[in-house]
C-alpha distance (Angstrom), angle and dihedral (degrees) to the residues before:
residue distance angle dihedral
X1 . . .
X2 3.73 . .
X3 3.87 108.0 .
X4 3.71 128.3 -176.0
X5 3.89 112.9 -155.1
X6 3.87 118.1 -165.9
X7 3.83 117.6 -150.3
X8 3.77 82.8 14.4
X9 3.78 99.3 147.5
X10 3.77 102.0 71.7
X11 3.83 141.4 32.1
X12 3.71 116.7 -16.4
X13 3.90 91.2 -1.7
X14 3.85 89.6 55.7
X15 3.81 90.0 51.8
X16 3.76 89.8 50.2
X17 3.78 92.2 48.5
X18 3.67 93.6 50.4
X19 3.77 95.0 43.1
X20 3.83 94.8 51.8
X21 3.87 93.5 41.8
X22 3.80 85.4 53.3
X23 3.73 92.3 54.6
X24 3.76 91.0 55.7
X25 3.94 97.6 -99.0
X26 3.80 119.3 145.0
X27 3.73 100.5 -119.9
X28 3.81 129.5 -163.3
X29 3.74 109.0 -171.8
X30 3.76 129.9 -178.7
X31 3.79 142.0 176.5
X32 3.88 143.1 147.8
X33 3.73 118.3 -82.9
X34 3.78 94.3 -157.5
X35 3.83 115.7 86.1
X36 3.77 111.6 -101.1
X37 3.89 127.0 -147.6
X38 3.83 112.2 -69.9
X39 3.81 93.2 3.6
X40 3.78 135.5 103.1
X41 3.77 94.6 -157.5
X42 3.75 114.1 118.0
X43 3.88 139.0 131.1
X44 3.76 88.1 18.4
X45 3.79 101.8 143.7
X46 3.90 98.8 76.3
X47 3.79 91.5 52.3
X48 3.90 91.5 47.5
X49 3.76 90.7 48.8
X50 3.82 91.1 50.2
X51 3.85 91.4 49.8
X52 3.73 91.4 49.3
X53 3.78 91.6 52.2
X54 3.86 90.3 45.1
X55 3.75 90.0 56.6
X56 3.75 94.5 42.2
X57 3.75 92.6 -116.0
X58 3.94 132.9 133.0
X59 3.73 132.1 -142.3
X60 3.73 132.5 151.3
X61 3.79 108.2 -118.3
X62 3.77 124.1 -165.8
X63 3.77 143.7 173.1
X64 3.74 114.7 -121.4
X65 3.82 141.4 134.3
X66 3.75 113.6 -114.4
X67 3.78 90.1 -153.9
X68 3.85 93.6 60.7
X69 3.81 117.7 82.0
X70 3.81 91.5 -152.4
X71 3.84 91.3 53.4
X72 3.79 91.6 48.5
X73 3.72 93.1 48.9
X74 3.88 89.8 50.5
X75 3.74 91.4 53.4
X76 3.86 90.9 50.2
X77 3.71 90.9 50.6
X78 3.74 91.7 49.5
X79 3.80 90.9 51.9
X80 3.76 92.7 47.7
X81 3.82 93.3 47.1
X82 3.83 92.2 50.6
X83 3.81 100.3 38.0
X84 3.77 108.6 14.7
X85 3.79 93.7 -129.9
X86 3.77 149.3 41.0
X87 3.77 120.4 -134.0
X88 3.73 103.8 164.5
X89 3.86 144.1 23.2
X90 3.76 124.6 -163.1
X91 3.90 109.6 -164.6
X92 3.81 101.6 -154.3
X93 3.74 107.9 136.8
X94 3.81 112.5 109.8
X95 3.81 142.4 143.5
X96 3.75 122.7 -148.5
X97 3.78 119.1 -167.5
X98 3.72 114.0 175.5
X99 3.83 124.4 -122.3
X100 3.85 148.4 108.2
X101 3.81 119.7 -107.3
X102 3.72 88.2 -95.6
X103 3.79 96.8 61.6
X104 3.82 97.3 33.1
X105 3.87 110.4 98.7
X106 3.78 117.3 -139.4
X107 3.86 92.1 -115.3
X108 3.85 91.6 53.4
X109 3.74 91.5 46.5
X110 3.85 90.2 53.2
X111 3.80 91.8 47.5
X112 3.86 94.0 53.0
X113 3.80 89.2 48.4
X114 3.78 90.5 48.8
X115 3.72 96.1 54.1
X116 3.74 102.6 31.1
X117 3.85 99.5 40.3
X118 3.79 110.6 10.2
X119 3.86 89.0 48.8
X120 3.78 94.8 58.0
X121 3.86 90.8 43.3
X122 3.86 90.7 51.8
X123 3.83 92.6 47.3
X124 3.73 96.2 45.1
X125 3.78 90.0 48.1
X126 3.84 91.8 51.0
X127 3.85 96.0 46.0
X128 3.86 101.7 39.8
X129 3.77 98.4 74.2
X130 3.87 89.7 56.5
X131 3.70 93.1 46.4
X132 3.82 92.8 49.0
X133 3.84 90.4 49.9
X134 3.77 89.3 50.3
X135 3.68 94.4 50.8
X136 3.79 99.6 -106.8
X137 3.83 148.7 -13.2
X138 3.75 146.8 -178.5
X139 3.89 132.9 -104.3
X140 3.74 118.6 -172.4
X141 3.82 117.3 -172.3
X142 3.82 120.4 -159.3
X143 3.82 103.2 -136.0
X144 3.83 130.7 175.6
X145 3.75 139.6 -133.5
X146 3.75 84.3 -117.9
X147 3.80 86.0 71.3
X148 3.80 87.7 80.7
X149 3.84 90.0 53.8
X150 3.86 128.1 -83.8
X151 3.74 132.1 -172.6
X152 3.79 119.8 -91.3
X153 3.80 91.3 11.4
X154 3.80 103.4 91.4
X155 3.73 101.0 143.5
X156 3.83 95.6 33.3
X157 3.80 91.7 48.2
X158 3.87 90.5 49.0
X159 3.75 91.8 51.1
X160 3.79 93.8 48.0
X161 3.76 91.9 44.1
X162 3.75 87.1 54.3
X163 3.68 90.5 49.1
X164 3.77 93.0 55.6
X165 3.70 90.5 51.4
X166 3.83 90.2 47.7
X167 3.84 88.7 55.5
X168 3.77 91.3 55.1
X169 3.84 95.1 44.2
X170 3.80 90.5 50.3
X171 3.78 92.1 48.5
X172 3.70 92.0 53.2
X173 3.84 95.5 42.3
X174 3.81 93.9 49.5
X175 3.80 102.4 33.6
X176 3.83 91.2 107.4
X177 3.81 89.9 47.1
X178 3.80 90.6 60.9
X179 3.76 92.0 -118.1
X180 3.86 111.2 141.1
X181 3.90 117.2 -154.0
X182 3.77 123.6 -173.0
X183 3.74 140.8 157.9
X184 3.86 129.7 -128.7
X185 3.81 121.0 -162.9
X186 3.73 122.4 -154.6
X187 3.80 113.0 -131.5
X188 3.79 143.6 154.8
X189 3.75 95.5 82.1
X190 3.76 98.9 -105.9
X191 3.83 107.4 86.4
X192 3.85 109.9 121.0
X193 3.81 113.5 -145.5
X194 3.84 133.3 156.9
X195 3.83 85.1 -106.4
X196 3.75 95.1 54.2
X197 3.72 93.4 43.8
X198 3.80 89.8 48.5
X199 3.88 91.3 55.0
X200 3.84 93.1 51.1
X201 3.77 139.2 31.7
X202 3.78 94.9 -56.8
X203 3.78 92.8 -116.6
X204 3.84 113.6 127.2
X205 3.85 89.3 -157.7
X206 3.80 90.4 65.7
X207 3.77 92.1 67.6
X208 3.75 125.2 100.7
X209 3.85 91.2 25.9
X210 3.80 107.2 136.0
X211 3.78 92.6 -4.6
X212 3.77 115.6 144.8
X213 3.85 90.0 -125.6
X214 3.67 126.9 -159.4
X215 3.80 139.9 -69.6
X216 3.90 83.5 -96.6
X217 3.95 87.6 69.1
X218 3.71 94.4 -111.8
X219 3.80 140.1 70.4
X220 3.78 121.2 -84.7
X221 3.75 123.2 -99.9
X222 3.83 136.8 -155.1
X223 3.67 87.5 -105.5
X224 3.82 91.4 58.4
X225 3.86 90.0 54.2
X226 3.84 89.0 44.9
X227 3.77 92.2 55.7
X228 3.82 89.7 50.3
X229 3.84 89.6 53.0
X230 3.83 88.7 49.1
X231 3.75 90.5 52.3
X232 3.82 92.1 51.8
X233 3.86 90.6 50.5
X234 3.74 91.7 51.3
X235 3.82 132.1 89.4
X236 3.87 86.8 -113.3
X237 3.88 84.7 74.5
X238 3.69 96.0 45.0
X239 3.87 95.6 126.2
X240 3.78 95.8 39.6
X241 3.89 117.6 102.6
X242 3.81 135.1 139.4
X243 3.80 93.7 27.4
X244 3.84 138.4 121.1
X245 3.84 122.1 -133.9
X246 3.78 111.0 -161.2
X247 3.76 108.1 -150.8
X248 3.80 103.2 -159.7
X249 3.89 133.3 8.6
X250 3.84 117.0 -19.2
X251 3.82 95.4 -59.1
X252 3.77 89.0 151.3
X253 3.82 89.1 66.6
X254 3.87 91.3 56.5
X255 3.68 99.0 -118.3
X256 3.88 130.5 -113.4
X257 3.80 124.8 -36.1
X258 3.84 106.3 -89.5
X259 3.88 120.0 -123.2
X260 3.83 116.2 -90.9
X261 3.71 116.5 -85.7
X262 3.81 116.7 -104.4
X263 3.76 112.7 -102.0
């Protein structure tokens, strides 16, 4: 299966790229090398290529901006040139600055929407004609519990809520085309991403402390989410479309109200 992974060079996306390549999929992963707002992810492609080589795996890794139609088209053309088809798309790329509507500037709001919502739209629009001609395909969107609304995440929550709605709309619209579309939500409080590091002290060792964890008795990891993605791409999920898989601990319900901020 030929799979395109957006934001596939760092954090959760990196885990997805490595997991799918390890399962024998032909992966085309891309991301931006420059650090984005509220994220520590940068210059990730060399390290990913080294890890792929260390594991004896192959994937085509590119630098491209998911919010730019020209970059998206370039990735699609590279996938088609190398593999002749596109079977699946994993929309993972996202940025997540914190803030209410009062302290989120217009330019930042627009950038969050461009990456988190315009990006999946552009990628879906680019791959769907190929999937339909081939007789089917799979799209997996990486959502967030914030998509149901969370404090101090006005723009990010809005973008992820829109992504959840886009998942369902795509699932309905392309049901007869045999294109399955689903959402996975990271949960469990322990998944390290450039976004999560950018929101905290930047220390991966700090993650998981005080997190509710999962039914497995530990926090969730990027590998856990990657395995859920792999399941949704597989024939074992042939009848599943328009659903949400929460990988963790009730992240889809938004979680408890946080304590009041110190004055």
